[in-house]
mmCIF entry with sequence, helices, sheets and N, C-alpha, C, O atoms, coordinates in Angstrom:
data_MODEL
# 
_entry.id   MODEL 
# 
_entity.id                         1 
_entity.type                       polymer 
_entity.pdbx_number_of_molecules   1 
# 
_entity_poly.entity_id                      1 
_entity_poly.type                           'polypeptide(L)' 
_entity_poly.nstd_linkage                   no 
_entity_poly.nstd_monomer                   no 
_entity_poly.pdbx_seq_one_letter_code       MDTDIVRRLIWGGMLAATGALATVAAHRVSEVLYRRVFNEEPPE 
_entity_poly.pdbx_seq_one_letter_code_can   MDTDIVRRLIWGGMLAATGALATVAAHRVSEVLYRRVFNEEPPE 
_entity_poly.pdbx_strand_id                 A 
# 
loop_
_entity_poly_seq.entity_id 
_entity_poly_seq.num 
_entity_poly_seq.mon_id 
_entity_poly_seq.hetero 
1 1  MET n 
1 2  ASP n 
1 3  THR n 
1 4  ASP n 
1 5  ILE n 
1 6  VAL n 
1 7  ARG n 
1 8  ARG n 
1 9  LEU n 
1 10 ILE n 
1 11 TRP n 
1 12 GLY n 
1 13 GLY n 
1 14 MET n 
1 15 LEU n 
1 16 ALA n 
1 17 ALA n 
1 18 THR n 
1 19 GLY n 
1 20 ALA n 
1 21 LEU n 
1 22 ALA n 
1 23 THR n 
1 24 VAL n 
1 25 ALA n 
1 26 ALA n 
1 27 HIS n 
1 28 ARG n 
1 29 VAL n 
1 30 SER n 
1 31 GLU n 
1 32 VAL n 
1 33 LEU n 
1 34 TYR n 
1 35 ARG n 
1 36 ARG n 
1 37 VAL n 
1 38 PHE n 
1 39 ASN n 
1 40 GLU n 
1 41 GLU n 
1 42 PRO n 
1 43 PRO n 
1 44 GLU n 
# 
_struct_asym.id          A 
_struct_asym.entity_id   1 
# 
_struct_conf.conf_type_id            HELX_P 
_struct_conf.id                      HELX_P1 
_struct_conf.pdbx_PDB_helix_id       AA1 
_struct_conf.beg_label_comp_id       ASP 
_struct_conf.beg_label_asym_id       A 
_struct_conf.beg_label_seq_id        2 
_struct_conf.pdbx_beg_PDB_ins_code   ? 
_struct_conf.end_label_comp_id       PHE 
_struct_conf.end_label_asym_id       A 
_struct_conf.end_label_seq_id        38 
_struct_conf.pdbx_end_PDB_ins_code   ? 
_struct_conf.beg_auth_comp_id        ASP 
_struct_conf.beg_auth_asym_id        A 
_struct_conf.beg_auth_seq_id         2 
_struct_conf.end_auth_comp_id        PHE 
_struct_conf.end_auth_asym_id        A 
_struct_conf.end_auth_seq_id         38 
_struct_conf.pdbx_PDB_helix_class    1 
_struct_conf.details                 ? 
_struct_conf.pdbx_PDB_helix_length   37 
# 
_struct_conf_type.id          HELX_P 
_struct_conf_type.criteria    ? 
_struct_conf_type.reference   ? 
# 
loop_
_atom_site.group_PDB 
_atom_site.id 
_atom_site.type_symbol 
_atom_site.label_atom_id 
_atom_site.label_alt_id 
_atom_site.label_comp_id 
_atom_site.label_asym_id 
_atom_site.label_entity_id 
_atom_site.label_seq_id 
_atom_site.pdbx_PDB_ins_code 
_atom_site.Cartn_x 
_atom_site.Cartn_y 
_atom_site.Cartn_z 
_atom_site.occupancy 
_atom_site.B_iso_or_equiv 
_atom_site.pdbx_formal_charge 
_atom_site.auth_seq_id 
_atom_site.auth_comp_id 
_atom_site.auth_asym_id 
_atom_site.auth_atom_id 
_atom_site.pdbx_PDB_model_num 
ATOM 1   N N  . MET A 1 1  ? 64.833 -105.867 44.075 1.00 0.00 ? 1  MET A N  1 
ATOM 2   C CA . MET A 1 1  ? 64.205 -106.774 45.047 1.00 0.00 ? 1  MET A CA 1 
ATOM 3   C C  . MET A 1 1  ? 63.390 -105.983 46.047 1.00 0.00 ? 1  MET A C  1 
ATOM 4   O O  . MET A 1 1  ? 62.244 -106.328 46.334 1.00 0.00 ? 1  MET A O  1 
ATOM 5   N N  . ASP A 1 2  ? 63.976 -104.924 46.577 1.00 0.00 ? 2  ASP A N  1 
ATOM 6   C CA . ASP A 1 2  ? 63.272 -104.179 47.649 1.00 0.00 ? 2  ASP A CA 1 
ATOM 7   C C  . ASP A 1 2  ? 61.995 -103.542 47.062 1.00 0.00 ? 2  ASP A C  1 
ATOM 8   O O  . ASP A 1 2  ? 61.004 -103.438 47.784 1.00 0.00 ? 2  ASP A O  1 
ATOM 9   N N  . THR A 1 3  ? 61.976 -103.129 45.841 1.00 0.00 ? 3  THR A N  1 
ATOM 10  C CA . THR A 1 3  ? 60.809 -102.482 45.252 1.00 0.00 ? 3  THR A CA 1 
ATOM 11  C C  . THR A 1 3  ? 59.702 -103.499 45.116 1.00 0.00 ? 3  THR A C  1 
ATOM 12  O O  . THR A 1 3  ? 58.529 -103.156 45.267 1.00 0.00 ? 3  THR A O  1 
ATOM 13  N N  . ASP A 1 4  ? 60.050 -104.762 44.829 1.00 0.00 ? 4  ASP A N  1 
ATOM 14  C CA . ASP A 1 4  ? 58.998 -105.832 44.694 1.00 0.00 ? 4  ASP A CA 1 
ATOM 15  C C  . ASP A 1 4  ? 58.373 -106.064 46.061 1.00 0.00 ? 4  ASP A C  1 
ATOM 16  O O  . ASP A 1 4  ? 57.162 -106.263 46.156 1.00 0.00 ? 4  ASP A O  1 
ATOM 17  N N  . ILE A 1 5  ? 59.168 -106.043 47.116 1.00 0.00 ? 5  ILE A N  1 
ATOM 18  C CA . ILE A 1 5  ? 58.552 -106.265 48.429 1.00 0.00 ? 5  ILE A CA 1 
ATOM 19  C C  . ILE A 1 5  ? 57.684 -105.122 48.823 1.00 0.00 ? 5  ILE A C  1 
ATOM 20  O O  . ILE A 1 5  ? 56.586 -105.323 49.342 1.00 0.00 ? 5  ILE A O  1 
ATOM 21  N N  . VAL A 1 6  ? 58.142 -103.938 48.594 1.00 0.00 ? 6  VAL A N  1 
ATOM 22  C CA . VAL A 1 6  ? 57.347 -102.698 48.887 1.00 0.00 ? 6  VAL A CA 1 
ATOM 23  C C  . VAL A 1 6  ? 56.046 -102.732 48.085 1.00 0.00 ? 6  VAL A C  1 
ATOM 24  O O  . VAL A 1 6  ? 54.978 -102.464 48.636 1.00 0.00 ? 6  VAL A O  1 
ATOM 25  N N  . ARG A 1 7  ? 56.120 -103.056 46.796 1.00 0.00 ? 7  ARG A N  1 
ATOM 26  C CA . ARG A 1 7  ? 54.909 -103.165 46.022 1.00 0.00 ? 7  ARG A CA 1 
ATOM 27  C C  . ARG A 1 7  ? 53.902 -104.204 46.518 1.00 0.00 ? 7  ARG A C  1 
ATOM 28  O O  . ARG A 1 7  ? 52.695 -103.962 46.505 1.00 0.00 ? 7  ARG A O  1 
ATOM 29  N N  . ARG A 1 8  ? 54.386 -105.318 46.939 1.00 0.00 ? 8  ARG A N  1 
ATOM 30  C CA . ARG A 1 8  ? 53.525 -106.364 47.477 1.00 0.00 ? 8  ARG A CA 1 
ATOM 31  C C  . ARG A 1 8  ? 52.882 -105.926 48.882 1.00 0.00 ? 8  ARG A C  1 
ATOM 32  O O  . ARG A 1 8  ? 51.744 -106.264 49.207 1.00 0.00 ? 8  ARG A O  1 
ATOM 33  N N  . LEU A 1 9  ? 53.686 -105.174 49.645 1.00 0.00 ? 9  LEU A N  1 
ATOM 34  C CA . LEU A 1 9  ? 53.155 -104.634 50.977 1.00 0.00 ? 9  LEU A CA 1 
ATOM 35  C C  . LEU A 1 9  ? 52.052 -103.599 50.691 1.00 0.00 ? 9  LEU A C  1 
ATOM 36  O O  . LEU A 1 9  ? 51.013 -103.586 51.351 1.00 0.00 ? 9  LEU A O  1 
ATOM 37  N N  . ILE A 1 10 ? 52.301 -102.727 49.689 1.00 0.00 ? 10 ILE A N  1 
ATOM 38  C CA . ILE A 1 10 ? 51.371 -101.709 49.358 1.00 0.00 ? 10 ILE A CA 1 
ATOM 39  C C  . ILE A 1 10 ? 50.098 -102.374 48.831 1.00 0.00 ? 10 ILE A C  1 
ATOM 40  O O  . ILE A 1 10 ? 48.995 -101.994 49.223 1.00 0.00 ? 10 ILE A O  1 
ATOM 41  N N  . TRP A 1 11 ? 50.237 -103.322 47.980 1.00 0.00 ? 11 TRP A N  1 
ATOM 42  C CA . TRP A 1 11 ? 49.094 -104.104 47.441 1.00 0.00 ? 11 TRP A CA 1 
ATOM 43  C C  . TRP A 1 11 ? 48.283 -104.739 48.530 1.00 0.00 ? 11 TRP A C  1 
ATOM 44  O O  . TRP A 1 11 ? 47.055 -104.653 48.509 1.00 0.00 ? 11 TRP A O  1 
ATOM 45  N N  . GLY A 1 12 ? 48.924 -105.374 49.484 1.00 0.00 ? 12 GLY A N  1 
ATOM 46  C CA . GLY A 1 12 ? 48.276 -106.021 50.599 1.00 0.00 ? 12 GLY A CA 1 
ATOM 47  C C  . GLY A 1 12 ? 47.524 -105.037 51.469 1.00 0.00 ? 12 GLY A C  1 
ATOM 48  O O  . GLY A 1 12 ? 46.436 -105.306 51.979 1.00 0.00 ? 12 GLY A O  1 
ATOM 49  N N  . GLY A 1 13 ? 48.165 -103.865 51.617 1.00 0.00 ? 13 GLY A N  1 
ATOM 50  C CA . GLY A 1 13 ? 47.467 -102.765 52.402 1.00 0.00 ? 13 GLY A CA 1 
ATOM 51  C C  . GLY A 1 13 ? 46.259 -102.258 51.693 1.00 0.00 ? 13 GLY A C  1 
ATOM 52  O O  . GLY A 1 13 ? 45.236 -101.989 52.322 1.00 0.00 ? 13 GLY A O  1 
ATOM 53  N N  . MET A 1 14 ? 46.350 -102.119 50.395 1.00 0.00 ? 14 MET A N  1 
ATOM 54  C CA . MET A 1 14 ? 45.212 -101.602 49.590 1.00 0.00 ? 14 MET A CA 1 
ATOM 55  C C  . MET A 1 14 ? 44.091 -102.632 49.622 1.00 0.00 ? 14 MET A C  1 
ATOM 56  O O  . MET A 1 14 ? 42.919 -102.270 49.720 1.00 0.00 ? 14 MET A O  1 
ATOM 57  N N  . LEU A 1 15 ? 44.429 -103.867 49.544 1.00 0.00 ? 15 LEU A N  1 
ATOM 58  C CA . LEU A 1 15 ? 43.376 -104.917 49.578 1.00 0.00 ? 15 LEU A CA 1 
ATOM 59  C C  . LEU A 1 15 ? 42.652 -104.949 50.944 1.00 0.00 ? 15 LEU A C  1 
ATOM 60  O O  . LEU A 1 15 ? 41.430 -105.068 51.030 1.00 0.00 ? 15 LEU A O  1 
ATOM 61  N N  . ALA A 1 16 ? 43.468 -104.839 51.993 1.00 0.00 ? 16 ALA A N  1 
ATOM 62  C CA . ALA A 1 16 ? 42.927 -104.779 53.358 1.00 0.00 ? 16 ALA A CA 1 
ATOM 63  C C  . ALA A 1 16 ? 42.001 -103.571 53.544 1.00 0.00 ? 16 ALA A C  1 
ATOM 64  O O  . ALA A 1 16 ? 40.915 -103.689 54.111 1.00 0.00 ? 16 ALA A O  1 
ATOM 65  N N  . ALA A 1 17 ? 42.444 -102.426 53.063 1.00 0.00 ? 17 ALA A N  1 
ATOM 66  C CA . ALA A 1 17 ? 41.652 -101.169 53.230 1.00 0.00 ? 17 ALA A CA 1 
ATOM 67  C C  . ALA A 1 17 ? 40.393 -101.245 52.468 1.00 0.00 ? 17 ALA A C  1 
ATOM 68  O O  . ALA A 1 17 ? 39.341 -100.914 53.013 1.00 0.00 ? 17 ALA A O  1 
ATOM 69  N N  . THR A 1 18 ? 40.424 -101.681 51.175 1.00 0.00 ? 18 THR A N  1 
ATOM 70  C CA . THR A 1 18 ? 39.208 -101.769 50.414 1.00 0.00 ? 18 THR A CA 1 
ATOM 71  C C  . THR A 1 18 ? 38.293 -102.875 50.933 1.00 0.00 ? 18 THR A C  1 
ATOM 72  O O  . THR A 1 18 ? 37.074 -102.728 50.844 1.00 0.00 ? 18 THR A O  1 
ATOM 73  N N  . GLY A 1 19 ? 38.791 -103.907 51.438 1.00 0.00 ? 19 GLY A N  1 
ATOM 74  C CA . GLY A 1 19 ? 37.986 -104.929 52.085 1.00 0.00 ? 19 GLY A CA 1 
ATOM 75  C C  . GLY A 1 19 ? 37.268 -104.431 53.310 1.00 0.00 ? 19 GLY A C  1 
ATOM 76  O O  . GLY A 1 19 ? 36.090 -104.722 53.518 1.00 0.00 ? 19 GLY A O  1 
ATOM 77  N N  . ALA A 1 20 ? 37.979 -103.683 54.119 1.00 0.00 ? 20 ALA A N  1 
ATOM 78  C CA . ALA A 1 20 ? 37.375 -103.053 55.354 1.00 0.00 ? 20 ALA A CA 1 
ATOM 79  C C  . ALA A 1 20 ? 36.315 -102.061 54.955 1.00 0.00 ? 20 ALA A C  1 
ATOM 80  O O  . ALA A 1 20 ? 35.244 -102.069 55.562 1.00 0.00 ? 20 ALA A O  1 
ATOM 81  N N  . LEU A 1 21 ? 36.538 -101.199 53.970 1.00 0.00 ? 21 LEU A N  1 
ATOM 82  C CA . LEU A 1 21 ? 35.558 -100.253 53.557 1.00 0.00 ? 21 LEU A CA 1 
ATOM 83  C C  . LEU A 1 21 ? 34.272 -100.981 52.979 1.00 0.00 ? 21 LEU A C  1 
ATOM 84  O O  . LEU A 1 21 ? 33.143 -100.588 53.274 1.00 0.00 ? 21 LEU A O  1 
ATOM 85  N N  . ALA A 1 22 ? 34.487 -101.997 52.192 1.00 0.00 ? 22 ALA A N  1 
ATOM 86  C CA . ALA A 1 22 ? 33.400 -102.724 51.626 1.00 0.00 ? 22 ALA A CA 1 
ATOM 87  C C  . ALA A 1 22 ? 32.543 -103.365 52.749 1.00 0.00 ? 22 ALA A C  1 
ATOM 88  O O  . ALA A 1 22 ? 31.317 -103.383 52.648 1.00 0.00 ? 22 ALA A O  1 
ATOM 89  N N  . THR A 1 23 ? 33.158 -103.868 53.771 1.00 0.00 ? 23 THR A N  1 
ATOM 90  C CA . THR A 1 23 ? 32.469 -104.481 54.896 1.00 0.00 ? 23 THR A CA 1 
ATOM 91  C C  . THR A 1 23 ? 31.626 -103.412 55.673 1.00 0.00 ? 23 THR A C  1 
ATOM 92  O O  . THR A 1 23 ? 30.485 -103.659 56.064 1.00 0.00 ? 23 THR A O  1 
ATOM 93  N N  . VAL A 1 24 ? 32.247 -102.222 55.873 1.00 0.00 ? 24 VAL A N  1 
ATOM 94  C CA . VAL A 1 24 ? 31.494 -101.126 56.556 1.00 0.00 ? 24 VAL A CA 1 
ATOM 95  C C  . VAL A 1 24 ? 30.317 -100.674 55.689 1.00 0.00 ? 24 VAL A C  1 
ATOM 96  O O  . VAL A 1 24 ? 29.230 -100.423 56.210 1.00 0.00 ? 24 VAL A O  1 
ATOM 97  N N  . ALA A 1 25 ? 30.517 -100.571 54.411 1.00 0.00 ? 25 ALA A N  1 
ATOM 98  C CA . ALA A 1 25 ? 29.434 -100.122 53.535 1.00 0.00 ? 25 ALA A CA 1 
ATOM 99  C C  . ALA A 1 25 ? 28.298 -101.158 53.490 1.00 0.00 ? 25 ALA A C  1 
ATOM 100 O O  . ALA A 1 25 ? 27.121 -100.799 53.540 1.00 0.00 ? 25 ALA A O  1 
ATOM 101 N N  . ALA A 1 26 ? 28.657 -102.415 53.397 1.00 0.00 ? 26 ALA A N  1 
ATOM 102 C CA . ALA A 1 26 ? 27.644 -103.510 53.369 1.00 0.00 ? 26 ALA A CA 1 
ATOM 103 C C  . ALA A 1 26 ? 26.865 -103.515 54.660 1.00 0.00 ? 26 ALA A C  1 
ATOM 104 O O  . ALA A 1 26 ? 25.650 -103.708 54.626 1.00 0.00 ? 26 ALA A O  1 
ATOM 105 N N  . HIS A 1 27 ? 27.491 -103.315 55.777 1.00 0.00 ? 27 HIS A N  1 
ATOM 106 C CA . HIS A 1 27 ? 26.811 -103.284 57.062 1.00 0.00 ? 27 HIS A CA 1 
ATOM 107 C C  . HIS A 1 27 ? 25.810 -102.136 57.094 1.00 0.00 ? 27 HIS A C  1 
ATOM 108 O O  . HIS A 1 27 ? 24.675 -102.308 57.538 1.00 0.00 ? 27 HIS A O  1 
ATOM 109 N N  . ARG A 1 28 ? 26.216 -101.009 56.639 1.00 0.00 ? 28 ARG A N  1 
ATOM 110 C CA . ARG A 1 28 ? 25.317 -99.800  56.720 1.00 0.00 ? 28 ARG A CA 1 
ATOM 111 C C  . ARG A 1 28 ? 24.128 -99.965  55.776 1.00 0.00 ? 28 ARG A C  1 
ATOM 112 O O  . ARG A 1 28 ? 23.001 -99.608  56.118 1.00 0.00 ? 28 ARG A O  1 
ATOM 113 N N  . VAL A 1 29 ? 24.389 -100.511 54.579 1.00 0.00 ? 29 VAL A N  1 
ATOM 114 C CA . VAL A 1 29 ? 23.282 -100.720 53.614 1.00 0.00 ? 29 VAL A CA 1 
ATOM 115 C C  . VAL A 1 29 ? 22.341 -101.731 54.209 1.00 0.00 ? 29 VAL A C  1 
ATOM 116 O O  . VAL A 1 29 ? 21.129 -101.558 54.078 1.00 0.00 ? 29 VAL A O  1 
ATOM 117 N N  . SER A 1 30 ? 22.819 -102.787 54.862 1.00 0.00 ? 30 SER A N  1 
ATOM 118 C CA . SER A 1 30 ? 21.951 -103.796 55.424 1.00 0.00 ? 30 SER A CA 1 
ATOM 119 C C  . SER A 1 30 ? 21.082 -103.222 56.514 1.00 0.00 ? 30 SER A C  1 
ATOM 120 O O  . SER A 1 30 ? 19.906 -103.557 56.653 1.00 0.00 ? 30 SER A O  1 
ATOM 121 N N  . GLU A 1 31 ? 21.700 -102.342 57.284 1.00 0.00 ? 31 GLU A N  1 
ATOM 122 C CA . GLU A 1 31 ? 20.952 -101.655 58.366 1.00 0.00 ? 31 GLU A CA 1 
ATOM 123 C C  . GLU A 1 31 ? 19.745 -100.878 57.821 1.00 0.00 ? 31 GLU A C  1 
ATOM 124 O O  . GLU A 1 31 ? 18.627 -100.966 58.328 1.00 0.00 ? 31 GLU A O  1 
ATOM 125 N N  . VAL A 1 32 ? 20.026 -100.139 56.795 1.00 0.00 ? 32 VAL A N  1 
ATOM 126 C CA . VAL A 1 32 ? 19.002 -99.241  56.165 1.00 0.00 ? 32 VAL A CA 1 
ATOM 127 C C  . VAL A 1 32 ? 17.917 -100.123 55.618 1.00 0.00 ? 32 VAL A C  1 
ATOM 128 O O  . VAL A 1 32 ? 16.737 -99.859  55.850 1.00 0.00 ? 32 VAL A O  1 
ATOM 129 N N  . LEU A 1 33 ? 18.292 -101.215 54.863 1.00 0.00 ? 33 LEU A N  1 
ATOM 130 C CA . LEU A 1 33 ? 17.274 -102.079 54.278 1.00 0.00 ? 33 LEU A CA 1 
ATOM 131 C C  . LEU A 1 33 ? 16.400 -102.776 55.394 1.00 0.00 ? 33 LEU A C  1 
ATOM 132 O O  . LEU A 1 33 ? 15.186 -102.921 55.251 1.00 0.00 ? 33 LEU A O  1 
ATOM 133 N N  . TYR A 1 34 ? 17.052 -103.176 56.453 1.00 0.00 ? 34 TYR A N  1 
ATOM 134 C CA . TYR A 1 34 ? 16.318 -103.818 57.563 1.00 0.00 ? 34 TYR A CA 1 
ATOM 135 C C  . TYR A 1 34 ? 15.300 -102.890 58.163 1.00 0.00 ? 34 TYR A C  1 
ATOM 136 O O  . TYR A 1 34 ? 14.150 -103.262 58.395 1.00 0.00 ? 34 TYR A O  1 
ATOM 137 N N  . ARG A 1 35 ? 15.747 -101.655 58.415 1.00 0.00 ? 35 ARG A N  1 
ATOM 138 C CA . ARG A 1 35 ? 14.805 -100.641 58.948 1.00 0.00 ? 35 ARG A CA 1 
ATOM 139 C C  . ARG A 1 35 ? 13.618 -100.405 58.051 1.00 0.00 ? 35 ARG A C  1 
ATOM 140 O O  . ARG A 1 35 ? 12.485 -100.305 58.520 1.00 0.00 ? 35 ARG A O  1 
ATOM 141 N N  . ARG A 1 36 ? 13.881 -100.315 56.725 1.00 0.00 ? 36 ARG A N  1 
ATOM 142 C CA . ARG A 1 36 ? 12.778 -100.027 55.771 1.00 0.00 ? 36 ARG A CA 1 
ATOM 143 C C  . ARG A 1 36 ? 11.861 -101.229 55.637 1.00 0.00 ? 36 ARG A C  1 
ATOM 144 O O  . ARG A 1 36 ? 10.666 -101.031 55.419 1.00 0.00 ? 36 ARG A O  1 
ATOM 145 N N  . VAL A 1 37 ? 12.322 -102.422 55.750 1.00 0.00 ? 37 VAL A N  1 
ATOM 146 C CA . VAL A 1 37 ? 11.475 -103.581 55.564 1.00 0.00 ? 37 VAL A CA 1 
ATOM 147 C C  . VAL A 1 37 ? 10.709 -103.893 56.859 1.00 0.00 ? 37 VAL A C  1 
ATOM 148 O O  . VAL A 1 37 ? 9.519  -104.202 56.793 1.00 0.00 ? 37 VAL A O  1 
ATOM 149 N N  . PHE A 1 38 ? 11.327 -103.825 57.985 1.00 0.00 ? 38 PHE A N  1 
ATOM 150 C CA . PHE A 1 38 ? 10.678 -104.237 59.260 1.00 0.00 ? 38 PHE A CA 1 
ATOM 151 C C  . PHE A 1 38 ? 10.242 -103.033 60.160 1.00 0.00 ? 38 PHE A C  1 
ATOM 152 O O  . PHE A 1 38 ? 9.626  -103.240 61.205 1.00 0.00 ? 38 PHE A O  1 
ATOM 153 N N  . ASN A 1 39 ? 10.567 -101.783 59.746 1.00 0.00 ? 39 ASN A N  1 
ATOM 154 C CA . ASN A 1 39 ? 10.293 -100.629 60.570 1.00 0.00 ? 39 ASN A CA 1 
ATOM 155 C C  . ASN A 1 39 ? 10.729 -100.719 62.046 1.00 0.00 ? 39 ASN A C  1 
ATOM 156 O O  . ASN A 1 39 ? 10.010 -100.297 62.952 1.00 0.00 ? 39 ASN A O  1 
ATOM 157 N N  . GLU A 1 40 ? 11.901 -101.269 62.248 1.00 0.00 ? 40 GLU A N  1 
ATOM 158 C CA . GLU A 1 40 ? 12.488 -101.337 63.592 1.00 0.00 ? 40 GLU A CA 1 
ATOM 159 C C  . GLU A 1 40 ? 13.987 -101.485 63.443 1.00 0.00 ? 40 GLU A C  1 
ATOM 160 O O  . GLU A 1 40 ? 14.511 -101.735 62.358 1.00 0.00 ? 40 GLU A O  1 
ATOM 161 N N  . GLU A 1 41 ? 14.641 -101.326 64.545 1.00 0.00 ? 41 GLU A N  1 
ATOM 162 C CA . GLU A 1 41 ? 16.119 -101.390 64.583 1.00 0.00 ? 41 GLU A CA 1 
ATOM 163 C C  . GLU A 1 41 ? 16.526 -102.831 64.386 1.00 0.00 ? 41 GLU A C  1 
ATOM 164 O O  . GLU A 1 41 ? 15.885 -103.762 64.875 1.00 0.00 ? 41 GLU A O  1 
ATOM 165 N N  . PRO A 1 42 ? 17.598 -102.984 63.663 1.00 0.00 ? 42 PRO A N  1 
ATOM 166 C CA . PRO A 1 42 ? 18.140 -104.365 63.448 1.00 0.00 ? 42 PRO A CA 1 
ATOM 167 C C  . PRO A 1 42 ? 18.638 -104.986 64.745 1.00 0.00 ? 42 PRO A C  1 
ATOM 168 O O  . PRO A 1 42 ? 19.070 -104.260 65.640 1.00 0.00 ? 42 PRO A O  1 
ATOM 169 N N  . PRO A 1 43 ? 18.587 -106.346 64.874 1.00 0.00 ? 43 PRO A N  1 
ATOM 170 C CA . PRO A 1 43 ? 19.133 -106.942 66.043 1.00 0.00 ? 43 PRO A CA 1 
ATOM 171 C C  . PRO A 1 43 ? 20.658 -106.763 66.133 1.00 0.00 ? 43 PRO A C  1 
ATOM 172 O O  . PRO A 1 43 ? 21.330 -106.599 65.115 1.00 0.00 ? 43 PRO A O  1 
ATOM 173 N N  . GLU A 1 44 ? 21.177 -106.796 67.320 1.00 0.00 ? 44 GLU A N  1 
ATOM 174 C CA . GLU A 1 44 ? 22.643 -106.659 67.505 1.00 0.00 ? 44 GLU A CA 1 
ATOM 175 C C  . GLU A 1 44 ? 23.305 -107.953 67.510 1.00 0.00 ? 44 GLU A C  1 
ATOM 176 O O  . GLU A 1 44 ? 24.525 -108.021 67.653 1.00 0.00 ? 44 GLU A O  1 
# 
């Protein structure tokens, strides 16, 4: 029973971490694309 709970917690942590990394990566890619298309800093 304890191992099932630990596995679920680890799985939830992995999902949260990969989701956060994907969000950061998408933000950075969007910034680069915006700069190349409009030749200016993206709005904040």
